[in-house]
C-alpha positions in Angstrom: -4.7 -23.9 26.4 -1.6 -25.5 27.9 1.6 -23.6 28.4 3.3 -25.7 25.7 0.6 -25.1 23.1 0.6 -21.4 23.8 4.3 -21.3 23.4 4.1 -23.2 20.1 1.7 -20.7 18.7 3.9 -17.8 19.7 6.9 -19.6 18.1 4.9 -20.2 14.9 3.9 -16.5 14.8 7.6 -15.5 15.1 8.6 -17.9 12.4 6.0 -16.6 10.0 7.9 -13.3 9.9 10.0 -13.6 6.7 13.4 -13.7 8.3 15.8 -16.2 9.8 15.7 -16.4 13.6 18.8 -17.5 15.7 17.8 -20.1 18.3 19.2 -17.9 21.0 17.0 -15.0 20.0 13.9 -17.3 19.9 14.8 -18.6 23.3 15.1 -15.1 24.7 11.8 -14.0 23.1 9.9 -17.0 24.6 11.8 -17.1 27.9 12.9 -20.7 27.6 16.2 -22.6 27.0 17.7 -23.2 23.5 17.1 -26.9 24.1 13.3 -26.2 24.6 13.3 -24.3 21.3 14.8 -27.3 19.5 12.1 -29.6 20.9 9.4 -27.1 19.9 10.8 -26.9 16.4 10.6 -30.7 16.2 7.0 -30.5 17.3 6.1 -28.0 14.6 7.8 -30.2 12.0 5.7 -33.2 13.2 2.6 -31.1 12.7 3.6 -30.4 9.1 5.2 -27.0 9.3 8.3 -26.8 7.1 10.9 -25.2 9.4 14.3 -25.0 7.9 17.4 -24.8 10.0 20.8 -23.3 9.0 23.9 -24.3 11.0 26.8 -22.0 11.8 27.4 -18.7 13.8 24.9 -16.8 11.6 22.4 -19.7 11.2 18.9 -20.0 12.6 15.4 -21.1 11.8 12.9 -20.0 9.2 9.6 -21.1 7.8 9.8 -22.2 4.1 7.4 -23.4 1.5 6.6 -27.1 1.8 5.0 -29.8 -0.2 1.7 -29.3 1.5 -0.2 -26.7 3.5 0.4 -27.2 7.2 -2.6 -28.9 8.8 -3.4 -26.1 11.3 -3.8 -23.4 8.6 -6.0 -23.8 5.5 -7.0 -26.3 2.9 -6.0 -25.7 -0.7 -9.2 -24.0 -1.9 -9.3 -21.8 1.2 -5.6 -20.8 0.7 -6.2 -19.8 -2.9 -9.4 -18.0 -2.0 -7.8 -16.0 0.8 -4.7 -15.2 -1.4 -6.9 -13.8 -4.2 -9.0 -11.9 -1.7 -6.0 -10.4 -0.1 -4.6 -9.3 -3.5 -8.0 -7.6 -4.2 -8.2 -6.0 -0.8 -4.6 -4.6 -1.2 -5.9 -2.6 -4.2 -9.6 -2.0 -3.6 -10.5 -1.9 0.1 -9.8 1.4 1.9 -8.3 1.0 5.4 -7.0 -2.5 5.2 -4.4 -2.3 2.5 -1.2 -2.6 4.6 -2.7 -5.4 6.8 -3.7 -7.3 3.6 -0.2 -7.0 2.2 1.4 -8.2 5.5 -1.0 -11.2 5.6 -0.3 -11.9 1.9 3.4 -11.9 2.4 3.1 -14.5 5.2 0.7 -16.7 3.2 2.6 -16.7 0.0 5.8 -17.6 1.9 4.4 -21.1 2.7 2.2 -21.8 -0.4 3.4 -25.0 -2.1 4.2 -24.7 -5.8 0.9 -26.1 -7.1 -1.1 -23.5 -5.2 1.3 -20.7 -6.4 0.5 -21.8 -9.9 -3.2 -21.7 -9.3 -3.0 -18.2 -7.8 -0.8 -17.0 -10.7 -3.3 -18.5 -13.2 -6.1 -16.6 -11.6 -4.1 -13.4 -11.6 -3.2 -13.8 -15.2 -6.9 -14.5 -16.2 -8.3 -11.5 -14.3 -8.4 -8.0 -15.8 -9.2 -5.3 -13.2 -11.2 -2.3 -14.3 -8.7 0.5 -14.9 -8.8 3.2 -12.3 -7.3 6.6 -11.7 -4.4 5.3 -9.6 -1.1 4.0 -11.1 -0.9 0.2 -11.3 1.2 -1.6 -8.7 2.4 -5.2 -8.8 1.3 -7.0 -5.7 4.4 -9.1 -5.9 6.4 -5.9 -5.3 4.3 -5.0 -2.3 4.9 -8.4 -0.7 8.6 -8.1 -1.3 8.6 -4.6 0.3 6.4 -5.7 3.2 8.7 -8.7 3.9 11.7 -6.4 3.9 10.0 -4.0 6.3 9.1 -6.8 8.7 12.6 -8.3 8.6 14.5 -5.0 8.6 16.2 -6.2 5.4 18.0 -3.9 3.0 16.6 -3.7 -0.5 18.1 -2.8 -3.9 15.8 -1.5 -6.7 15.6 0.8 -9.7 13.7 4.0 -9.1 12.1 6.1 -11.9 12.1 9.7 -11.0 9.4 12.1 -12.2 11.8 14.5 -13.9 15.3 14.5 -15.2 18.2 14.7 -12.8 20.2 17.9 -12.6 22.5 18.2 -15.7 20.4 15.8 -17.7 17.6 16.4 -20.3 14.8 18.1 -18.4 11.3 16.6 -18.3 12.5 13.1 -19.1 12.2 10.4 -16.4 15.4 8.9 -15.2 16.0 5.6 -13.4 18.5 5.4 -10.6 19.6 2.5 -8.5 18.9 2.7 -4.8 20.1 0.8 -1.7 17.6 1.4 1.2 16.5 0.2 4.6 12.7 -0.1 4.4 10.8 1.3 7.3 7.0 1.4 6.5 4.5 1.1 3.6 2.0 4.0 3.6 -1.2 3.7 1.4 -2.9 7.1 0.7 -5.9 5.9 -1.3 -4.5 6.9 -4.7 -1.0 5.7 -4.3 1.4 3.6 -2.1 4.6 5.1 -0.7 7.6 3.4 0.8 9.4 5.2 3.7 13.0 4.1 3.8 16.5 5.2 4.8 18.6 5.7 1.7 22.1 4.4 2.4 23.9 6.3 -0.3 22.2 9.6 0.5 22.4 9.0 4.2 18.9 10.4 4.8 15.3 9.4 4.9 13.4 9.2 1.6 9.8 8.6 0.4 9.4 6.4 -2.7 6.3 6.0 -4.8 5.8 2.2 -5.1 4.6 2.4 -8.7 8.0 3.9 -9.7 10.0 1.1 -8.0 11.5 -1.4 -10.4 12.7 -4.9 -9.5 13.0 -4.8 -5.7 15.6 -7.3 -4.6 16.3 -8.3 -0.9 20.0 -8.3 -0.1 19.9 -10.6 2.9 21.5 -7.9 5.1 19.7 -6.5 8.1 19.8 -2.8 8.8 20.2 -1.2 12.2 17.3 0.2 14.1 16.6 3.7 12.9 14.0 6.3 14.0 12.1 8.7 11.8 12.5 12.4 12.5 8.7 12.7 13.0 6.2 10.8 15.1 5.2 8.2 12.5 5.5 7.2 8.8 2.2 8.6 7.8 3.1 12.0 9.2 6.4 11.9 7.4 4.8 11.1 4.0 2.3 13.9 4.6 5.1 16.4 5.3 7.1 15.2 2.2 4.1 15.4 -0.1 3.1 18.9 1.1 6.5 20.1 0.2 6.5 18.6 -3.3 3.2 19.9 -4.7 0.7 22.7 -4.1 -2.2 21.7 -1.9 -5.6 22.9 -3.0 -8.3 23.2 -0.3 -11.8 23.1 -1.7 -15.3 23.9 -0.2 -18.4 22.7 -2.0 -22.1 22.2 -1.1 -23.4 18.8 -2.0 -27.1 18.5 -2.7 -27.5 15.3 -0.8 -27.6 14.4 3.0 -24.2 13.7 4.5 -25.3 10.1 5.4 -25.8 9.3 1.7 -22.4 10.6 0.5 -19.9 9.8 3.3 -19.3 6.3 2.0 -18.4 7.7 -1.5 -15.6 9.9 -0.3 -12.2 8.7 -1.1 -10.0 11.5 0.1 -8.0 11.7 3.4 -9.1 14.4 5.7 -12.5 15.1 4.1 -14.9 16.9 6.3 -18.7 16.9 6.0 -21.1 19.3 7.7 -24.9 18.7 7.6 -26.9 21.6 6.2 -30.6 22.3 6.1 -32.7 21.1 3.2 -31.0 17.7 2.8 -27.6 19.2 1.8 -24.1 19.1 3.3 -20.9 21.1 3.1 -17.8 19.3 2.0 -14.3 20.5 2.9 -11.6 18.6 1.1 -8.1 18.9 -0.3 -5.8 17.5 -3.0 -2.6 18.2 -4.9 -4.2 19.0 -8.2 -7.4 20.7 -9.5 -8.0 17.7 -11.8 -8.2 15.3 -8.9 -10.5 17.6 -7.0 -12.8 17.8 -10.0 -12.8 14.0 -10.4 -13.6 13.6 -6.7 -16.5 16.0 -6.8 -18.0 14.5 -10.0 -17.6 10.9 -8.8 -19.7 11.5 -5.6 -22.7 11.3 -7.9 -24.9 14.2 -6.8 -25.4 17.9 -7.8 -22.9 20.2 -6.1 -21.9 23.9 -6.0 -18.2 24.8 -5.8 -17.5 27.8 -3.5 -13.6 27.8 -3.4 -10.9 28.0 -4.5 -11.5 30.3 -7.5 -9.1 28.3 -9.5 -11.3 25.2 -9.1 -14.4 27.2 -10.1 -12.6 28.3 -13.3 -11.3 24.7 -13.9 -14.8 23.2 -13.6 -16.3 25.8 -16.0 -13.6 25.0 -18.6 -14.1 21.3 -18.0 -17.9 21.6 -18.5 -17.3 23.6 -21.7 -15.0 21.0 -23.1 -17.3 18.2 -22.1 -20.3 19.9 -23.7 -18.3 20.6 -26.9 -17.3 16.9 -27.1 -20.9 15.8 -26.9 -22.6 18.4 -29.1 -19.8 19.0 -31.5 -20.4 22.7 -31.8 -18.7 25.8 -30.4 -22.0 27.3 -29.5 -22.9 24.4 -27.3 -19.5 24.7 -25.6 -20.1 28.3 -24.9 -23.5 27.4 -23.4 -21.8 24.8 -21.2 -19.3 27.5 -20.0 -22.2 29.5 -18.6 -23.2 26.7 -16.2 -23.5 28.2 -12.7 -20.5 27.1 -10.5 -20.6 29.4 -7.5 
């Protein structure tokens, strides 16, 4: 690859970040003159990439949606297929959620209107199977991801879990926030936004499913550093202070190799045992979620601890038996199921 071609690819990669780049900053990043940047921008335009230029002291270059897909990217069907696939991956594929959202933000930025309509039609016609996690609009995720990438301040409404002090308790309240987004952190069940809250002058963690109408302000925030090593550690610390953490131990009557792909928790540990069994150590912020996790593995199991989970499972079994048999006696029989 020639030096010019390699530089064009680097320039295109920078422009795909959803922000406006001053020519001087691009020249500094690529170690060339501003005149060379202008020539390279013209080359990209000749290739079909819609690069918009804004004049003035605060002007710069940015990639915008064009009339057609640029020739070095994807054809129409491939663009639609990848967009739909990324939306699905953002919800359903563990381990690639954040990467899928970043890629989706870049792709949707340059989709022409006719392809956006096709993607929207597919989204409207598709009904996902309801799950245990709160629903999240992918459009919100892409807005948040773009703001993180561009260090752009966001305004949004945020629905709290409980009433604010002095208001009616137990009723959700919506407040308006102005934040500087730092990172998106998926946890398997939920997404969290780690951001600096400008009005509270401190770092905060926001559940994405409670964010309403995120709106970019066009203002870039300063570089800030979290008080811990990374965003995942910050979310873990915040969540551990908000809810009790239950640690459970259970024997699964199946080999570890058969059940490891069915585990959905973070920090789950499996230990192989004799007789085709394994020991599971896991944790969650509620007994209900622990019970759901164990039942969803799809094999017989014995709960050893905590005692509260043992009692919860016995009560759950009694209520399930009663709902099926329709008799109190059957419920009492279900309550005697051995959960050790």
